[in-house]
TORKOL-4160 file (C-alpha; in steps of 0.2 Angstrom, whole numbers, padded with zeros to 4 digits, m for minus):
297
<pt num="1" X="m0369" Y="0296" Z="0049"/>
<pt num="2" X="m0360" Y="0293" Z="0033"/>
<pt num="3" X="m0370" Y="0277" Z="0031"/>
<pt num="4" X="m0386" Y="0287" Z="0034"/>
<pt num="5" X="m0381" Y="0300" Z="0022"/>
<pt num="6" X="m0378" Y="0287" Z="0008"/>
<pt num="7" X="m0395" Y="0279" Z="0011"/>
<pt num="8" X="m0404" Y="0296" Z="0011"/>
<pt num="9" X="m0396" Y="0301" Z="m0006"/>
<pt num="10" X="m0400" Y="0285" Z="m0014"/>
<pt num="11" X="m0418" Y="0285" Z="m0007"/>
<pt num="12" X="m0420" Y="0303" Z="m0014"/>
<pt num="13" X="m0413" Y="0298" Z="m0031"/>
<pt num="14" X="m0425" Y="0284" Z="m0032"/>
<pt num="15" X="m0439" Y="0296" Z="m0028"/>
<pt num="16" X="m0433" Y="0308" Z="m0040"/>
<pt num="17" X="m0432" Y="0296" Z="m0055"/>
<pt num="18" X="m0448" Y="0286" Z="m0051"/>
<pt num="19" X="m0459" Y="0302" Z="m0049"/>
<pt num="20" X="m0451" Y="0311" Z="m0063"/>
<pt num="21" X="m0454" Y="0296" Z="m0075"/>
<pt num="22" X="m0472" Y="0294" Z="m0068"/>
<pt num="23" X="m0477" Y="0312" Z="m0070"/>
<pt num="24" X="m0471" Y="0312" Z="m0088"/>
<pt num="25" X="m0482" Y="0296" Z="m0092"/>
<pt num="26" X="m0496" Y="0304" Z="m0082"/>
<pt num="27" X="m0497" Y="0319" Z="m0094"/>
<pt num="28" X="m0499" Y="0306" Z="m0108"/>
<pt num="29" X="m0514" Y="0298" Z="m0100"/>
<pt num="30" X="m0523" Y="0313" Z="m0092"/>
<pt num="31" X="m0524" Y="0322" Z="m0108"/>
<pt num="32" X="m0533" Y="0307" Z="m0116"/>
<pt num="33" X="m0544" Y="0299" Z="m0102"/>
<pt num="34" X="m0544" Y="0311" Z="m0088"/>
<pt num="35" X="m0537" Y="0312" Z="m0070"/>
<pt num="36" X="m0548" Y="0299" Z="m0061"/>
<pt num="37" X="m0547" Y="0285" Z="m0073"/>
<pt num="38" X="m0528" Y="0287" Z="m0074"/>
<pt num="39" X="m0526" Y="0288" Z="m0056"/>
<pt num="40" X="m0536" Y="0272" Z="m0053"/>
<pt num="41" X="m0528" Y="0261" Z="m0066"/>
<pt num="42" X="m0510" Y="0267" Z="m0063"/>
<pt num="43" X="m0512" Y="0263" Z="m0044"/>
<pt num="44" X="m0520" Y="0247" Z="m0048"/>
<pt num="45" X="m0504" Y="0242" Z="m0057"/>
<pt num="46" X="m0493" Y="0249" Z="m0044"/>
<pt num="47" X="m0502" Y="0240" Z="m0030"/>
<pt num="48" X="m0500" Y="0224" Z="m0040"/>
<pt num="49" X="m0482" Y="0227" Z="m0042"/>
<pt num="50" X="m0480" Y="0231" Z="m0023"/>
<pt num="51" X="m0488" Y="0214" Z="m0019"/>
<pt num="52" X="m0477" Y="0205" Z="m0031"/>
<pt num="53" X="m0461" Y="0213" Z="m0023"/>
<pt num="54" X="m0467" Y="0210" Z="m0005"/>
<pt num="55" X="m0470" Y="0191" Z="m0009"/>
<pt num="56" X="m0454" Y="0190" Z="m0018"/>
<pt num="57" X="m0445" Y="0198" Z="m0003"/>
<pt num="58" X="m0453" Y="0186" Z="0009"/>
<pt num="59" X="m0449" Y="0171" Z="m0002"/>
<pt num="60" X="m0432" Y="0175" Z="m0008"/>
<pt num="61" X="m0425" Y="0182" Z="0009"/>
<pt num="62" X="m0436" Y="0173" Z="0021"/>
<pt num="63" X="m0441" Y="0190" Z="0029"/>
<pt num="64" X="m0456" Y="0192" Z="0041"/>
<pt num="65" X="m0465" Y="0207" Z="0034"/>
<pt num="66" X="m0472" Y="0218" Z="0049"/>
<pt num="67" X="m0488" Y="0225" Z="0042"/>
<pt num="68" X="m0498" Y="0238" Z="0053"/>
<pt num="69" X="m0504" Y="0228" Z="0068"/>
<pt num="70" X="m0516" Y="0240" Z="0077"/>
<pt num="71" X="m0531" Y="0251" Z="0074"/>
<pt num="72" X="m0520" Y="0266" Z="0075"/>
<pt num="73" X="m0507" Y="0260" Z="0063"/>
<pt num="74" X="m0520" Y="0254" Z="0050"/>
<pt num="75" X="m0529" Y="0271" Z="0052"/>
<pt num="76" X="m0513" Y="0280" Z="0049"/>
<pt num="77" X="m0509" Y="0270" Z="0034"/>
<pt num="78" X="m0527" Y="0274" Z="0027"/>
<pt num="79" X="m0526" Y="0292" Z="0031"/>
<pt num="80" X="m0509" Y="0295" Z="0022"/>
<pt num="81" X="m0515" Y="0284" Z="0008"/>
<pt num="82" X="m0531" Y="0295" Z="0006"/>
<pt num="83" X="m0522" Y="0311" Z="0008"/>
<pt num="84" X="m0509" Y="0306" Z="m0005"/>
<pt num="85" X="m0523" Y="0301" Z="m0017"/>
<pt num="86" X="m0530" Y="0319" Z="m0015"/>
<pt num="87" X="m0513" Y="0326" Z="m0019"/>
<pt num="88" X="m0512" Y="0315" Z="m0035"/>
<pt num="89" X="m0530" Y="0319" Z="m0041"/>
<pt num="90" X="m0526" Y="0338" Z="m0039"/>
<pt num="91" X="m0509" Y="0336" Z="m0048"/>
<pt num="92" X="m0517" Y="0325" Z="m0062"/>
<pt num="93" X="m0531" Y="0338" Z="m0064"/>
<pt num="94" X="m0518" Y="0352" Z="m0065"/>
<pt num="95" X="m0507" Y="0343" Z="m0078"/>
<pt num="96" X="m0522" Y="0339" Z="m0088"/>
<pt num="97" X="m0527" Y="0357" Z="m0089"/>
<pt num="98" X="m0510" Y="0365" Z="m0092"/>
<pt num="99" X="m0492" Y="0363" Z="m0098"/>
<pt num="100" X="m0481" Y="0350" Z="m0089"/>
<pt num="101" X="m0465" Y="0360" Z="m0091"/>
<pt num="102" X="m0473" Y="0375" Z="m0082"/>
<pt num="103" X="m0483" Y="0366" Z="m0069"/>
<pt num="104" X="m0471" Y="0352" Z="m0064"/>
<pt num="105" X="m0457" Y="0363" Z="m0056"/>
<pt num="106" X="m0470" Y="0371" Z="m0046"/>
<pt num="107" X="m0476" Y="0355" Z="m0039"/>
<pt num="108" X="m0458" Y="0350" Z="m0036"/>
<pt num="109" X="m0456" Y="0364" Z="m0024"/>
<pt num="110" X="m0465" Y="0356" Z="m0010"/>
<pt num="111" X="m0449" Y="0350" Z="m0002"/>
<pt num="112" X="m0445" Y="0369" Z="0000"/>
<pt num="113" X="m0461" Y="0370" Z="0010"/>
<pt num="114" X="m0456" Y="0355" Z="0020"/>
<pt num="115" X="m0439" Y="0363" Z="0024"/>
<pt num="116" X="m0448" Y="0379" Z="0030"/>
<pt num="117" X="m0460" Y="0369" Z="0041"/>
<pt num="118" X="m0446" Y="0360" Z="0048"/>
<pt num="119" X="m0438" Y="0377" Z="0053"/>
<pt num="120" X="m0453" Y="0385" Z="0060"/>
<pt num="121" X="m0462" Y="0370" Z="0069"/>
<pt num="122" X="m0448" Y="0358" Z="0072"/>
<pt num="123" X="m0433" Y="0369" Z="0077"/>
<pt num="124" X="m0422" Y="0364" Z="0062"/>
<pt num="125" X="m0408" Y="0376" Z="0058"/>
<pt num="126" X="m0409" Y="0386" Z="0042"/>
<pt num="127" X="m0392" Y="0389" Z="0035"/>
<pt num="128" X="m0388" Y="0404" Z="0025"/>
<pt num="129" X="m0385" Y="0393" Z="0010"/>
<pt num="130" X="m0402" Y="0385" Z="0012"/>
<pt num="131" X="m0411" Y="0402" Z="0014"/>
<pt num="132" X="m0403" Y="0408" Z="m0003"/>
<pt num="133" X="m0408" Y="0392" Z="m0011"/>
<pt num="134" X="m0426" Y="0394" Z="m0006"/>
<pt num="135" X="m0427" Y="0412" Z="m0012"/>
<pt num="136" X="m0421" Y="0406" Z="m0029"/>
<pt num="137" X="m0433" Y="0392" Z="m0029"/>
<pt num="138" X="m0449" Y="0402" Z="m0025"/>
<pt num="139" X="m0442" Y="0417" Z="m0036"/>
<pt num="140" X="m0442" Y="0404" Z="m0051"/>
<pt num="141" X="m0460" Y="0399" Z="m0046"/>
<pt num="142" X="m0466" Y="0416" Z="m0047"/>
<pt num="143" X="m0457" Y="0421" Z="m0063"/>
<pt num="144" X="m0462" Y="0404" Z="m0072"/>
<pt num="145" X="m0480" Y="0410" Z="m0072"/>
<pt num="146" X="m0477" Y="0426" Z="m0082"/>
<pt num="147" X="m0481" Y="0425" Z="m0101"/>
<pt num="148" X="m0473" Y="0440" Z="m0109"/>
<pt num="149" X="m0482" Y="0437" Z="m0125"/>
<pt num="150" X="m0499" Y="0436" Z="m0118"/>
<pt num="151" X="m0512" Y="0449" Z="m0114"/>
<pt num="152" X="m0512" Y="0459" Z="m0098"/>
<pt num="153" X="m0525" Y="0447" Z="m0091"/>
<pt num="154" X="m0514" Y="0432" Z="m0095"/>
<pt num="155" X="m0500" Y="0439" Z="m0085"/>
<pt num="156" X="m0510" Y="0437" Z="m0069"/>
<pt num="157" X="m0502" Y="0424" Z="m0058"/>
<pt num="158" X="m0519" Y="0415" Z="m0056"/>
<pt num="159" X="m0523" Y="0414" Z="m0074"/>
<pt num="160" X="m0511" Y="0400" Z="m0078"/>
<pt num="161" X="m0521" Y="0384" Z="m0083"/>
<pt num="162" X="m0520" Y="0371" Z="m0069"/>
<pt num="163" X="m0511" Y="0382" Z="m0057"/>
<pt num="164" X="m0524" Y="0382" Z="m0043"/>
<pt num="165" X="m0525" Y="0363" Z="m0043"/>
<pt num="166" X="m0506" Y="0362" Z="m0043"/>
<pt num="167" X="m0504" Y="0375" Z="m0029"/>
<pt num="168" X="m0516" Y="0365" Z="m0017"/>
<pt num="169" X="m0507" Y="0349" Z="m0022"/>
<pt num="170" X="m0490" Y="0356" Z="m0017"/>
<pt num="171" X="m0496" Y="0362" Z="0000"/>
<pt num="172" X="m0504" Y="0345" Z="0004"/>
<pt num="173" X="m0489" Y="0336" Z="m0003"/>
<pt num="174" X="m0478" Y="0345" Z="0010"/>
<pt num="175" X="m0490" Y="0341" Z="0024"/>
<pt num="176" X="m0490" Y="0322" Z="0018"/>
<pt num="177" X="m0471" Y="0322" Z="0018"/>
<pt num="178" X="m0469" Y="0328" Z="0035"/>
<pt num="179" X="m0482" Y="0317" Z="0042"/>
<pt num="180" X="m0477" Y="0301" Z="0033"/>
<pt num="181" X="m0459" Y="0303" Z="0039"/>
<pt num="182" X="m0464" Y="0303" Z="0057"/>
<pt num="183" X="m0476" Y="0289" Z="0055"/>
<pt num="184" X="m0465" Y="0277" Z="0046"/>
<pt num="185" X="m0449" Y="0281" Z="0056"/>
<pt num="186" X="m0442" Y="0265" Z="0063"/>
<pt num="187" X="m0454" Y="0254" Z="0054"/>
<pt num="188" X="m0452" Y="0242" Z="0040"/>
<pt num="189" X="m0453" Y="0252" Z="0024"/>
<pt num="190" X="m0460" Y="0239" Z="0012"/>
<pt num="191" X="m0475" Y="0233" Z="0021"/>
<pt num="192" X="m0480" Y="0250" Z="0027"/>
<pt num="193" X="m0477" Y="0258" Z="0010"/>
<pt num="194" X="m0488" Y="0244" Z="0002"/>
<pt num="195" X="m0502" Y="0247" Z="0015"/>
<pt num="196" X="m0502" Y="0265" Z="0012"/>
<pt num="197" X="m0502" Y="0263" Z="m0007"/>
<pt num="198" X="m0516" Y="0251" Z="m0007"/>
<pt num="199" X="m0526" Y="0263" Z="0003"/>
<pt num="200" X="m0522" Y="0276" Z="m0011"/>
<pt num="201" X="m0530" Y="0264" Z="m0023"/>
<pt num="202" X="m0546" Y="0261" Z="m0013"/>
<pt num="203" X="m0548" Y="0280" Z="m0010"/>
<pt num="204" X="m0546" Y="0283" Z="m0029"/>
<pt num="205" X="m0559" Y="0270" Z="m0033"/>
<pt num="206" X="m0571" Y="0278" Z="m0020"/>
<pt num="207" X="m0568" Y="0295" Z="m0028"/>
<pt num="208" X="m0572" Y="0288" Z="m0045"/>
<pt num="209" X="m0588" Y="0281" Z="m0038"/>
<pt num="210" X="m0593" Y="0297" Z="m0029"/>
<pt num="211" X="m0590" Y="0307" Z="m0046"/>
<pt num="212" X="m0599" Y="0293" Z="m0056"/>
<pt num="213" X="m0584" Y="0292" Z="m0067"/>
<pt num="214" X="m0583" Y="0277" Z="m0078"/>
<pt num="215" X="m0566" Y="0267" Z="m0078"/>
<pt num="216" X="m0569" Y="0259" Z="m0094"/>
<pt num="217" X="m0564" Y="0265" Z="m0112"/>
<pt num="218" X="m0545" Y="0266" Z="m0110"/>
<pt num="219" X="m0537" Y="0266" Z="m0127"/>
<pt num="220" X="m0526" Y="0251" Z="m0130"/>
<pt num="221" X="m0511" Y="0262" Z="m0133"/>
<pt num="222" X="m0512" Y="0270" Z="m0116"/>
<pt num="223" X="m0511" Y="0254" Z="m0105"/>
<pt num="224" X="m0492" Y="0254" Z="m0107"/>
<pt num="225" X="m0491" Y="0272" Z="m0099"/>
<pt num="226" X="m0503" Y="0267" Z="m0085"/>
<pt num="227" X="m0492" Y="0252" Z="m0081"/>
<pt num="228" X="m0476" Y="0263" Z="m0082"/>
<pt num="229" X="m0484" Y="0276" Z="m0070"/>
<pt num="230" X="m0487" Y="0262" Z="m0057"/>
<pt num="231" X="m0469" Y="0256" Z="m0060"/>
<pt num="232" X="m0462" Y="0273" Z="m0057"/>
<pt num="233" X="m0472" Y="0277" Z="m0042"/>
<pt num="234" X="m0468" Y="0260" Z="m0034"/>
<pt num="235" X="m0450" Y="0264" Z="m0036"/>
<pt num="236" X="m0452" Y="0281" Z="m0029"/>
<pt num="237" X="m0462" Y="0276" Z="m0013"/>
<pt num="238" X="m0451" Y="0261" Z="m0009"/>
<pt num="239" X="m0436" Y="0272" Z="m0010"/>
<pt num="240" X="m0442" Y="0287" Z="0000"/>
<pt num="241" X="m0451" Y="0276" Z="0013"/>
<pt num="242" X="m0434" Y="0266" Z="0015"/>
<pt num="243" X="m0425" Y="0283" Z="0017"/>
<pt num="244" X="m0437" Y="0290" Z="0030"/>
<pt num="245" X="m0438" Y="0273" Z="0040"/>
<pt num="246" X="m0419" Y="0270" Z="0040"/>
<pt num="247" X="m0412" Y="0287" Z="0042"/>
<pt num="248" X="m0415" Y="0303" Z="0052"/>
<pt num="249" X="m0410" Y="0314" Z="0037"/>
<pt num="250" X="m0428" Y="0319" Z="0032"/>
<pt num="251" X="m0422" Y="0335" Z="0023"/>
<pt num="252" X="m0410" Y="0326" Z="0011"/>
<pt num="253" X="m0423" Y="0312" Z="0006"/>
<pt num="254" X="m0437" Y="0325" Z="0003"/>
<pt num="255" X="m0426" Y="0338" Z="m0006"/>
<pt num="256" X="m0417" Y="0326" Z="m0017"/>
<pt num="257" X="m0433" Y="0317" Z="m0022"/>
<pt num="258" X="m0441" Y="0334" Z="m0025"/>
<pt num="259" X="m0430" Y="0337" Z="m0039"/>
<pt num="260" X="m0441" Y="0325" Z="m0050"/>
<pt num="261" X="m0444" Y="0340" Z="m0062"/>
<pt num="262" X="m0427" Y="0337" Z="m0069"/>
<pt num="263" X="m0431" Y="0320" Z="m0078"/>
<pt num="264" X="m0449" Y="0326" Z="m0081"/>
<pt num="265" X="m0444" Y="0341" Z="m0090"/>
<pt num="266" X="m0431" Y="0332" Z="m0101"/>
<pt num="267" X="m0444" Y="0319" Z="m0106"/>
<pt num="268" X="m0457" Y="0333" Z="m0109"/>
<pt num="269" X="m0446" Y="0343" Z="m0120"/>
<pt num="270" X="m0440" Y="0328" Z="m0130"/>
<pt num="271" X="m0456" Y="0318" Z="m0132"/>
<pt num="272" X="m0470" Y="0331" Z="m0130"/>
<pt num="273" X="m0462" Y="0345" Z="m0139"/>
<pt num="274" X="m0467" Y="0357" Z="m0126"/>
<pt num="275" X="m0460" Y="0375" Z="m0129"/>
<pt num="276" X="m0458" Y="0389" Z="m0117"/>
<pt num="277" X="m0454" Y="0408" Z="m0119"/>
<pt num="278" X="m0436" Y="0413" Z="m0115"/>
<pt num="279" X="m0442" Y="0421" Z="m0099"/>
<pt num="280" X="m0451" Y="0405" Z="m0094"/>
<pt num="281" X="m0436" Y="0394" Z="m0099"/>
<pt num="282" X="m0425" Y="0405" Z="m0087"/>
<pt num="283" X="m0438" Y="0404" Z="m0073"/>
<pt num="284" X="m0438" Y="0385" Z="m0075"/>
<pt num="285" X="m0420" Y="0385" Z="m0074"/>
<pt num="286" X="m0420" Y="0396" Z="m0059"/>
<pt num="287" X="m0433" Y="0384" Z="m0051"/>
<pt num="288" X="m0423" Y="0369" Z="m0054"/>
<pt num="289" X="m0407" Y="0378" Z="m0048"/>
<pt num="290" X="m0416" Y="0382" Z="m0032"/>
<pt num="291" X="m0421" Y="0363" Z="m0030"/>
<pt num="292" X="m0403" Y="0357" Z="m0034"/>
<pt num="293" X="m0395" Y="0370" Z="m0022"/>
<pt num="294" X="m0408" Y="0365" Z="m0008"/>
<pt num="295" X="m0403" Y="0347" Z="m0011"/>
<pt num="296" X="m0385" Y="0351" Z="m0008"/>
<pt num="297" X="m0386" Y="0359" Z="0008"/>
């Protein structure tokens, strides 16, 4: 159990750092070129990096990579890739419309939904500490959307720019997490993560075609951010897939990785100069405290 706990914590930290860094870079690109273009190019770089890692793993360590080998496993990889692409598209659309420091902690709350679903549908025990942490988490999410300096209309929960997209992305991310954990359990993390991620890229390209969105015209200064998004996501998906595959501690992997708002908020505050009201800062802190406390249960 101690071995599994160590793997789960390390996997969660990999997801937290990778996704937090990727979300910061995504804010830079979606503001400039939009969600679809950012999504396709970032995942193209990520898929390329995944392939390089897989080839290097096979060559350096002589491992036989066990990719999906039946219609069901390929279909499952395609489904989870397409579902996660929708999550990203909604999240990128939300980040492009609103303030990263406000929206990202909301999106980071999806591990709380995973914990609630685990209790309701899978019979996991909800401790008193976890219940308190979830109350703090969702209390922070509600408070973070109140602007005390705005008009009466601006104080409405649904008036925050990008909130609708982020809320739907949060629900779908929770569903993806529960499903992916059960799908990859006991399987090799690297080849299955690569397969799923490649299907994410294909789904993003298909969506771009459907929306007749051009993939050209990316300014030179943005390419480095697109590459860094791919790098961050590769680290995150490799880490959490390893954790889900090698351990039964789903909650720890999901909840620790769900604290990715921590690095994102620090980067947004330093480099994007994003500012919040005192109430919103308190709400952000409450949200992050809830995520941290959930991770410690």
